[in-house]
ROBABA-901393 format. One record per atom (N, C-alpha, C, CB): residue in one letter; x, y, z. Coordinates in steps of 0.001 Angstrom, whole numbers, plus 500000, padded with zeros to 6 digits. Glycine has a CB too. Example, Ala and Ser with C-alpha at 12.3 -4.5 7.8 and 13.67 -1.06 7.14 Angstrom:
A513190494310507800/A512300495500507800/A513200496700507800/A511308495527509046/S512850497750507080/S513670498940507140/S512900500030507870/S514084499402505725/
***
This chain:
M500833498786500000/M500000500000500000/M500862501257500000/M499061500010501219/S501978501222500737/S502848502392500803/S503449502704499432/S503965502170501833/I503765501657498673/I504317501873497334/I503263502509496435/I504818500539496722/L502026502022496550/L500933502581495749/L500702504046496097/L499639501777495962/L500699504340497398/L500513505731497823/L501646506615497322/L500419505817499350/A502865506063497348/A504019506823496874/A503886507119495382/A505326506054497153/L503405506126494622/L503215506337493191/L502132507386492922/L502851505016492507/I501041507290493673/I499961508265493515/I500462509667493846/I498760507900494414/L501239509771494927/L501793511065495324/L502713511622494236/L502558510934496651/C503524510751493656/C504429511193492580/C503643511713491380/C505352510038492140/V502578510984491034/V501749511413489903/V501105512753490196/V500669510367489591/V500573512890491404/V499917514154491772/V500910515305491757/V499265514042493162/L502093515090492334/L503120516132492344/L503565516487490915/L504332515674493181/F503673515458490082/F504056515708488689/F503014516558487976/F504251514386487943/M501742516223488186/M500668516973487546/M500630518409488049/M499322516294487793/I500870518584489338/I500908519945489895/I502066520729489294/I501036519904491437/F503224520075489192/F504407520740488621/F504162521148487174/F505637519818488702/V503633520221486365/V503370520517484961/V502332521623484828/V502900519257484226/S501302521573485669/S500250522582485619/S500804523958485937/S499126522232486590/L501640524048486972/L502236525332487337/L503176525833486250/L502987525214488660/L503919524896485680/L504853525270484615/L504105525841483419/L505694524059484183/L503047525154483011/L502266525634481878/L501530526923482206/L501276524576481437/F501100527071483446/F500431528300483861/F501336529503483642/F500009528215485333/V502646529297483849/V503611530395483717/V504073530572482270/V504820530145484620/I504542529470481645/I505162529621480325/I504188529423479171/I506296528648480185/G503068528719479434/G502117528450478364/G501604529700477685/G500969527678478895/P501104530684478443/P500620531911477795/P501707532661477034/P500019532826478827/V502945532580477510/V504047533228476794/V504242532589475429/V505349533147477609/L504238531267475395/L504406530557474132/L503251530832473180/L504530529060474380/L502039530924473719/L500872531127472871/L500747532565472403/L499621530720473605/L500894533506473313/L500606534910473022/L501797535697472519/L500076535569474235/Q503006535197472773/Q504206535949472409/Q505188535065471627/Q504886536516473675/P504789534674470422/P505692533853469601/P506963534624469250/P504980533394468310/N507996533874468910/N509260534507468542/N509069535484467389/N510296533448468166/R509742536620467491/R509724537598466398/R510858537283465423/R509858539056466946/R510511537127464173/R511529536977463134/R511591538276462350/R511219535764462192/T512707538942462446/T512904540200461744/T513958540010460669/T513311541325462721/I514408541088460092/I515334541020458964/I516614540269459320/I515675542421458485/E517060540373460554/E518299539700460947/E518163538185460863/E518695540107462363/F516989537668461171/F516753536232461047/F516802535811459586/F515401535849461668/Y516084536525458718/Y515985536117457316/Y517272536364456542/Y514846536847456647/R518115537269457041/R519380537548456360/R520258536304456271/R520132538662457081/K520044535369457195/K520840534130457199/K520411533164456103/K520731533441458551/Y519228533385455524/Y518669532411454589/Y518409532959453185/Y517396531876455143/T518332534270453052/T517985534842451751/T518544536245451622/T516465534859451553/N518745536674450383/N519139538057450137/N517964538887449621/N520295538107449140/I516767538309449670/I515549539040449293/I514883539494450587/I514566538145448418/L515163540738450957/L514744541257452248/L513848542481452145/L515942541588453066/H513837543100450973/H513012544271450727/H512441544162449312/H513833545594450911/P511353544838449032/P510837544839447658/P511874545306446644/P509610545723447566/S512755546206447054/S513779546706446131/S514733545600445685/S514569547836446785/D514876544554446485/D515737543431446101/D515162542669444915/D515931542481447284/L513876542871444650/L513223542283443476/L512901543353442444/L511941541543443883/H513550544520442601/H513374545652441679/H511927546129441646/H513823545262440268/L511297546099442814/L509924546582442948/L509932547924443668/L509043545555443712/E509261548892443100/E509092550163443790/E508054549979444896/E508665551293442797/Y508306550584446040/Y507401550376447168/Y507380551585448092/Y507804549130447949/E506321551653448864/E506215552641449923/E506334551927451261/E504880553434449826/E507125552485452145/E507206551959453507/E506281552794454382/E508682551985454051/L505328552133455036/L504279552836455766/L504190552326457201/L502927552671455057/W503658553187458052/W503295552787459400/W501836553155459619/W504217553459460464/L501006552156459910/L499601552388460180/L499301551986461619/L498708551605459186/K498277552606462184/K497895552298463554/K496613551481463591/K497726553581464360/T496581550503464467/T495355549742464696/T494383550604465494/T495654548403465443/A493192550079465712/A492188550813466491/A492684551102467904/A490876550022466549/E493580550235468424/E494105550444469776/E495369551286469787/E494382549114470435/G495824551707468593/G497023552532468518/G498319551768468348/G497119553352469723/I498242550468468017/I499447549669467783/I500004549981466398/I499144548151467920/D501314550214466313/D501957550521465037/D502190549256464232/D503280551252465263/L501769549287462965/L501985548173462046/L502960548601460961/L500648547694461424/S503984547806460756/S504989548066459717/S504503547473458397/S506381547467460113/C504442548304457355/C503778547908456104/C504606548276454871/C502401548564456011/W504376547509453806/W504871547853452470/W503693547873451504/W505967546841451992/L503645548895450687/L502678548963449598/L503424548943448277/L501791550232449712/I503119547941447464/I503727547808446139/I502627548070445119/I504387546380445930/K502727549183444420/K501672549583443492/K501958549047442089/K501536551117443461/A500910548587441437/A501019548169440037/A500740549384439148/A500023546990439714/P501433549497438022/P501221550658437141/P499777550802436676/P502122550554435932/R499169549708436296/R497763549719435877/R497065548595436646/R497610549533434298/S496629548928437846/S496127547913438771/S494787547325438323/S495984548508440159/K494690546005438462/K493396545347438240/K492823544800439547/K493543544211437214/G493408545214440658/G492938544782441963/G494062544883442978/G492394543348441900/T493758544574444247/T494741544679445325/T494705543405446166/T494467545933446212/I495890542849446420/I496018541654447246/I496732542027448542/I496788540526446490/I496143541638449667/I496770541843450976/I497357540510451434/I495738542399452030/Y498649540528451764/Y499358539314452164/Y499388539216453687/Y500799539299451588/L498984538055454219/L498936537810455659/L499855536643456006/L497483537522456126/H500913536921456750/H501936535907457043/H501537535020458215/H503274536578457341/G502369534008458470/G502115533053459530/G502722533457460857/G502631531721459137/V502506532633461880/V502979532936463223/V504511532969463250/V502441531900464231/S505051533919463979/S506486534180464137/S507109534824462907/S507210532894464448/E506436534780461774/E507042535296460549/E506742536786460386/E506533534511459327/C507100537337459237/C506849538745458979/C506642538933457486/C508016539631459496/K506481540167457071/K506125540470455684/K507186540057454687/K505859541929455538/I508412539856455139/I509492539453454227/I509148538158453500/I510810539283454997/V508454537233454174/V508174535933453566/V507219536046452378/V507592534990454605/G506531537169452252/G505585537326451157/G506155537954449907/G504453538129451609/L507447538282449919/L508006539045448801/L508002538282447484/L509409539459449124/S508317537001447523/S508362536230446282/S506994536214445606/S508836534793446558/L505956535908446360/L504608535898445791/L504186537306445381/L503602535312446797/A504595538300446160/A504253539688445829/A504806540071444459/A504795540650446904/K506000539596444139/K506586539872442825/K505711539304441713/K508006539286442733/H505261538078441867/H504411537454440846/H503069538179440725/H504179535967441178/L502499538554441860/L501217539256441840/L501351540630441198/L500662539394443257/H502426541315441519/H502677542631440914/H502832542516439414/H503926543277441518/D503609541538438986/D503826541353437547/D502536540973436832/D504889540281437303/R501589540425437570/R500303540059436992/R499344541256436959/R499681538906437782/G499742542353437577/G498938543566437507/G498217543936438789/G497949543425436437/Y498627543364439928/Y497960543651441194/Y498814544548442086/Y497632542352441922/N498151545479442772/N498790546103443925/N498949545032444988/N497961547327444462/V500028545119445766/V500232544163446857/V500537544941448134/V501389543156446525/F499838544593449184/F500071545216450488/F500526544136451454/F498786545939451018/L501703544318452030/L502251543371453002/L502483544105454313/L503576542723452483/Y502225543441455410/Y502489544076456701/Y502792543039457761/Y501302544932457132/D503483543482458805/D503770542631459949/D502569542669460888/D505073543084460681/Q502019541496461195/Q500917541434462153/Q501361541989463507/Q500409539981462305/R500414542417464308/R500749542853465669/R501542541757466378/R499461543203466474/R502514542180467168/R503422541283467902/R504274540420466963/R502618540380468838/H504509540915465743/H505353540215464772/H506247541220464037/H504481539417463759/G507396540725463585/G508284541549462784/G508618542850463477/G507667541829461441/D508467543949462739/D508776545271463279/D507562545972463868/D509375546131462206/S506412545330463818/S505204545945464352/S505200545924465875/S503967545234463815/G504365546790466448/G504231546825467889/G503225545790468373/G503820548210468344/G502851545924469618/G501882545000470192/G502523544035471168/G501187544230469100/T501787543693472190/T502281542798473240/T501876541355473003/T501773543249474590/F500665541159472427/F500132539812472311/F499665539505470888/F498987539624473284/C499788538238470518/C499229537698469280/C497959536939469648/C500263536766468530/T496837537251468973/T495568536598469299/T494993535811468121/T494561537633469759/Y495780535566467089/Y495449534621466025/Y494175534965465241/Y495305533259466613/G493829536228465256/G492677536665464482/G491621537379465283/G492068535512463819/F491605537205466594/F490582537849467417/F490625539360467232/F490773537488468902/Y491819539941467341/Y492002541369467059/Y492550541599465651/Y492944541995468091/E493347540655465179/E494042540850463899/E493081541035462725/E494952539669463622/K491924540396462785/K490979540539461674/K490531541990461517/K489758539631461889/H490440542696462616/H490060544109462552/H491226544967462028/H489613544607463949/D492461544524462282/D493613545243461736/D493578545232460205/D494932544619462245/T493192544089459639/T493114543997458181/T492040544933457641/T492827542552457745/S490932545026458323/S489889545965457900/S490381547404458003/S488620545778458747/T491195547699459009/T491791549035459126/T492675549336457918/T492613549150460430/I493398548321457456/I494246548492456274/I493398548736455030/I495143547259456069/I492302548014454902/I491412548240453761/I490853549662453799/I490260547209453756/N490504550136454995/N490052551530455133/N491103552490454604/N489732551858456603/Y492356552230454983/Y493448553103454538/Y493591553065453020/Y494772552691455202/L493589551881452448/L493750551766450999/L492652552516450263/L493752550297450576/E491438552404450758/E490322553071450094/E490363554583450267/E489012552535450623/S491133555044451250/S491244556491451458/S492256557142450527/S491624556778452890/R493039556333449819/R494096556873448956/R493519557313447621/R495207555828448734/D493579558601447347/D493082559120446071/D493986558750444898/D492942560626446146/D495246558453445202/D496218558170444149/D496340556680443846/D497569558719444538/L495460555871444421/L495580554418444289/L494299553827443719/L495902553775445648/T494449553050442657/T493314552308442114/T493247550968442838/T493444552111440556/V492402550905443859/V492355549710444704/V491710548545443960/V491585549999446002/G490605548792443268/G489882547710442611/G489309546743443630/G490793546969441641/R489048545532443209/R488538544515444141/R489692543964444965/R487814543363443378/I489383543544446163/I490412543186447145/I490416541683447392/I490185543940448470/G491612541095447301/G491805539689447627/G492741539550448812/G492353538920446420/L492612538458449540/L493489538156450667/L494242536871450390/L492688538042451979/F495546536896450648/F496335535662450652/F496857535475452061/F497513535710449603/G496524534338452679/G496997534061454024/G497654532707454116/G495864534146455005/A498778532643454833/A499494531381455041/A499506531052456525/A500946531459454484/S499137529815456876/S499164529338458261/S498250530208459128/S500617529348458819/M498794530886460146/M497969531798460929/M497317532838460034/M498803532480462011/G498047533274459003/G497484534252458077/G496264533735457347/G498519534667457081/A496226532427457074/A495043531834456445/A493851531905457391/A495316530371456037/A494110531609458670/A493043531683459670/A492513533106459787/A493547531191461036/I493419534067459756/I493002535473459847/I492234535874458602/I494223536397460039/A492720535471457423/A492049535835456172/A490602535357456157/A492802535250454975/I490373534135456613/I489008533600456652/I488144534408457618/I489020532110457065/Q488716534744458770/Q487958535525459740/Q487646536925459213/Q488728535621461053/V488583537530458494/V488334538846457899/V487202538762456881/V489615539395457232/A487292537771455985/A486294537648454919/A484901537380455471/A486685536538453959/S484825536826456679/S483513536532457260/S482820537778457793/S483655535518458373/I483589538858458026/I482990540068458605/I483120541299457723/I483616540353459933/D484044541286456766/D484289542468455926/D483908542143454492/D485782542924456009/K482807542667454048/K482265542323452738/K483019542990451593/K480812542705452673/R484022543779451906/R484857544362450852/R485858543346450297/R485602545589451388/V486069542258451016/V486961541191450541/V486234540410449459/V487404540244451713/A486871540247448293/A486219539628447142/A486731538227446830/A486399540495445941/A487873537825447388/A488418536489447140/A489475536187448186/A489014536377445706/V489637534890448516/V490570534482449570/V491351533257449129/V489819534192450888/V492669533298449342/V493496532099449265/V493933531778450690/V494739532298448300/A493571530587451181/A493896530155452538/A494828528952452455/A492605529809453348/E496083529166452792/E497102528123452668/E497520527609454047/E498330528657451903/S497406526308454242/S497910525639455452/S497292526203456725/S499425525764455526/G495996526443456699/G495332527037457848/G494850526015458862/G494180527858457391/F494495526518460044/F493946525646461078/F492438525864461208/F494646525900462432/A491780524946461918/A490325524995462049/A489886525827463247/A489764523591462168/T490473525563464414/T490169526352465610/T491448526525466416/T489054525673466472/L491494527590467202/L492682527833468024/L492856526740469067/L492592529200468709/R491770526275469647/R491872525253470693/R492446523941470156/R490501525000471315/T491992523513468987/T492496522236468459/T493954522353468046/T491651521773467264/I494340523477467477/I495742523608467053/I496651523704468273/I495930524853466143/F496152524313469355/F496954524361470573/F497083522970471184/F496335525334471588/D496033522168471097/D496130520769471536/D497270520058470811/D494796520027471287/D497342520261469493/D498373519610468697/D499767520048469137/D498168519914467215/Y499943521338469353/Y501245521841469779/Y501606521331471173/Y501254523370469760/Q500612521249472046/Q500863520741473395/Q501357519305473356/Q499600520835474246/K500723518483472538/K501124517073472446/K502539516929471904/K500149516299471558/R502907517802470967/R504263517734470412/R505304518215471412/R504354518562469135/M504964519258472164/M505950519882473042/M506157519117474345/M505534521293473351/I505058518698474991/I505206518038476293/I504661516617476313/I504516518847477355/K504174516149475166/K503736514757475015/K502575514382475941/K504898513830475273/L501830515371476388/L500694515099477265/L499422515618476616/L500899515744478659/P498426514768476395/P497227515174475681/P496124515748476570/P496693514014474934/W496370515879477873/W495300516232478793/W494711517600478473/W495809516208480221/H493397517638478302/H492732518881477937/H492748519895479068/H491310518605477523/Y492818519413480297/Y492796520374481401/Y494041521262481368/Y492699519639482755/L495169520721480852/L496379521532480719/L496171522635479686/L497582520651480326/R495541522252478571/R495226523262477562/R494328524329478138/R494568522625476346/N493336523910478904/N492383524869479458/N493046525844480421/N491260524138480164/I494036525370481168/I494784526257482060/I495452527364481255/I495839525464482865/V496134526961480193/V496850527940479365/V495877528887478673/V497722527226478320/I494805528334478118/I493835529154477394/I493204530186478330/I492743528266476758/K492763529745479505/K492109530672480437/K493056531774480877/K491585529921481660/R494287531418481178/R495274532429481581/R495577533380480425/R496575531753482067/S495669532844479225/S495945533668478045/S494801534625477762/S496199532787476825/E493576534127477903/E492404534982477690/E492411536155478669/E491101534165477844/H492787535879479896/H492824536940480903/H493900537976480579/H493073536343482293/L495067537505480166/L496174538420479895/L495933539278478657/L497457537638479728/A495426538665477597/A495283539362476314/A493880539901476063/A495659538438475196/H492978539645476984/H491604540158476869/H490954539715475554/H491596541698476966/F490943538408475333/F490287537866474144/F489611536553474491/F491299537668472992/K488804536039473554/K488100534779473748/K488600533756472726/K486564534979473623/A489202532695473211/A489785531687472328/A488731531008471469/A490530530648473140/N487549530783472019/N486500530107471250/N486084530899470017/N485289529863472127/V486261532196470067/V485890533041468934/V486881532879467783/V485817534513469365/V488098532447468096/V489118532246467058/V488872530889466419/V490576532337467649/S487914530871465502/S487480529622464879/S487236529839463388/S486202529083465563/P488268529680462570/P488041529747461120/P486967528764460657/P489341529470460375/L486819527645461383/L485818526648461013/L484409527229461109/L485942525408461909/D484164528058462105/D482879528741462207/D482810529907461216/D482651529244463646/A483909530656461123/A483915531850460277/A483711531517458804/A485219532603460452/V484265530391458352/V484208530073456928/V482776529847456452/V485050528841456634/K481881529516457380/K480469529340457012/K479833530658456577/K479683528748458187/N480458531768456953/N479952533087456584/N480770533737455471/N479940533988457797/V481629532959454841/V482399533462453702/V481640533109452430/V483854532865453679/H481238534108451684/H480420533884450494/H481096534445449244/H479037534518450673/V482412534427449259/V483196534847448101/V484094533682447693/V484042536136448415/P484660533707446498/P485546532610446081/P486682532378447077/P486128532904444699/I486905531123447409/I487975530770448338/I488750529582447783/I487406530446449746/F490064529686447823/F490970528645447341/F491718528124448558/F491965529189446230/I491487526865448919/I492070526261450115/I493190525314449701/I490989525509450946/I494397525593450194/I495604524852449816/I496240524255451067/I496616525774449071/H496762523042450943/H497467522435452075/H498386521330451559/H496459521871453126/G499480521107452259/G500375520004451936/G499983518753452696/G501819520377452247/T500020517607452038/T499597516366452692/T500613515874453723/T499367515286451650/A501845516406453687/A502867515994454648/A503128517073455694/A504162515653453923/D502201517993455840/D502354519066456820/D502410518468458221/D501192520093456708/D503525518705458934/D503695518134460260/D503472519155461369/D505070517540460387/L503007520349461012/L502702521378462000/L501196521627462113/L503419522675461640/I500534521707460968/I499083521879460943/I498514520799460030/I498674523324460453/K497691519935460550/K497186518798459785/K496387519252458568/K496321517909460672/Y496616518590457444/Y495864518949456243/Y494381518650456387/Y496419518215455041/T494036517782457352/T492619517490457574/T491861518725458052/T492465516358458590/Y492571519690458637/Y491895520928459036/Y491426521710457809/Y492832521801459895/S492245521717456767/S491816522377455530/S490654521620454901/S492987522481454531/R490661520313455053/R489522519541454549/R488242519951455290/R489779518014454711/Q488339520121456601/Q487179520564457369/Q486717521948456925/Q487504520574458864/L487670522840456710/L487314524186456254/L486597524119454913/L488568525073456143/Y487149523316454014/Y486560523188452683/Y485137522641452756/Y487425522281451807/E484941521629453572/E483621520986453646/E482578521883454291/E483716519685454421/N483010522902455033/N482066523761455736/N481851525118455073/N482534523968457132/T482446525328453921/T482193526575453198/T481367526284451958/T483519527274452815/G480652527292451519/G479826527116450331/G480566527478449066/G478575527942450438/D479895527300447938/D480482527694446659/D480507529223446563/D479685527077445467/P481412529742445753/P482416529037444951/P483685528770445762/P482757529848443692/K484240527589445564/K485433527205446305/K486280526264445461/K485057526542447647/E487564526284445724/E488499525387445051/E489440524796446085/E489294526131443941/P489792523517445976/P490741522891446883/P492012522462446135/P490094521682447576/W493098522352446872/W494300521753446310/W495140521182447440/W495111522788445488/L495214519868447525/L496122519191448430/L497394518873447662/L495480517902449025/I498514519433448093/I499783519254447384/I500502518049447985/I500676520545447472/E500588517012447217/E501136515740447682/E502590515899448119/E501027514677446580/G502867515489449368/G504235515479449882/G504738516808450405/G505141515020448830/A503934517852450320/A504388519166450782/A504251519282452292/A503595520287450093/K505255519877452931/K505210520151454363/K504747521587454589/K506596519911455018/H504867522031455834/H504319523342456171/H505104524484455533/H504295523518457672/H506434524345455497/H507255525467455061/H507842525306453656/H508363525668456033/N507481524239452950/N508036524081451601/N506954523914450550/N508971522890451557/I505769524376450857/I504634524134449969/I504817524807448618/I503352524621450613/A505413526002448597/A505639526684447319/A506680525945446492/A506083528138447553/E507722525447447153/E508771524727446436/E508242523424445852/E509952524444447363/V507488522674446642/V506942521405446156/V505909521660445061/V506308520601447317/G505093522685445250/G504083523008444245/G504667523536442949/G503128524012444796/G505855524153443034/G506562524616441846/G505813525667441038/G506858523459440973/E506000525621439752/E505372526588438853/E503849526509438915/E505845526359437423/E503321525297439127/E501876525144439220/E501318525910440408/E501503523673439325/Y502069525927441509/Y501655526667442698/Y501436528138442352/Y502708526526443821/K502418528737441729/K502311530155441372/K501158530391440411/K503618530653440751/Q501068529571439384/Q500058529792438355/Q498638529610438887/Q500292528851437191/R498439528614439741/R497083528381440241/R496615529523441136/R497020527060441008/I497522530087441915/I497153531223442757/I496845532447441906/I498272531541443754/L497692532717440925/L497456533871440048/L496164533705439264/L498632534064439083/D495948532515438737/D494724532268437965/D493489532380438850/D494773530879437305/F493608531915440092/F492468532012441001/F492086533467441239/F492785531324442334/F493068534306441528/F492747535710441755/F492203536366440481/F493988536461442250/D492752536000439322/D492226536552438073/D490742536219437903/D493027536017436875/R490384534986438235/R488990534567438082/R488129535001439268/R488915533055437917/G488704534876440473/G487932535188441672/G487580536657441792/G488689534763442886/L488451537531441317/L488193538963441422/L487427539517440232/L489486539703441570/T487079538637439296/T486257539083438160/T484909538364438125/T487003538850436837/N484621537620439202/N483342536900439331/N483236535673438436/N482204537830439019/E484302535303437734/E484217534127436873/E483950532872437695/E485507533962436061/L484510532819438902/L484302531638439740/L482870531533440228/L485243531663440925/Q482136532638440225/Q480735532557440591/Q479970531700439583/Q480123533961440680/R480479531680438351/R479798530921437300/R480327529497437167/R479938531636435976/Q481573529258437665/Q482183527943437460/Q482769527410438777/Q483285528021436371/P481941527134439784/P482477526606441033/P483005525191440880/P481418526639442106/I484038524868441640/I484579523516441693/I484391523021443113/I486092523470441259/T483732521898443295/T483316521526444650/T483786520137445094/T481825521586444740/H484785519575444442/H485280518258444858/H486719518378445316/H485163517229443709/L486979517932446536/L488338518008447079/L489264517148446260/L488373517574448552/Q490404517736445864/Q491331516997445016/Q492752517226445464/Q491169517399443557/
***
């Protein structure tokens, strides 16, 4: 009996220790992801500014409704046929969107890239995965529409990872968005945090997640349940192109399948065989670029309203 009691005591002490540890560090990991700025990317690429791709650009600082400074680039097309806003993933910044921005610009689109709050060079204390960020994107659209010297045209969103989740949430509330590309997105904040918890500490217990979520909600003044692209996508009634790699080891491709199954037409799917989370463009190759460009060409001209594709492929 003493051995059994000792084992029970050890388990209880272990659970208390893990709970306290997550109570302290869990919200930091969730709300304050690592910032990747130019110094990080300098180690991997020499494409760090639009000028490195011979693109003329404006460097801007815009404020969110709460007064947080957002670091932005506006790349104007000479004869614009629309505007695409690029939304990056967690820990990343606007630098990662430069390659796609070049292709979009050459296709005739204005491109707006910015660092999300608590990312890159932007201000902000906490990342809320779309709870506040979706309103930041609407603030940017307000700014673009206020420019007398800019032909905004119809507006499309390209989002990768967290950016995909934000793009879907924006499109569900801002009817000025005319088309969305959602790449490697998650379904809900709670489920994706479960996945990260299992990878990091190998413990699937939901009560641990709930400890972190509740503490995070208190610190950042947001509601985790509201961060649900799976719910938001039901209110997206514009063309949406959902992309995911089948070998993604960070965000399961089945989440994109759920998103696809819960949105209405017009919609297009593309599961890229063998692609992981961070190499989807490389694995997709030239087809990746062309399908995104073609989607925006059709999605922003209402052609997809006439020719929806509704079978996951």
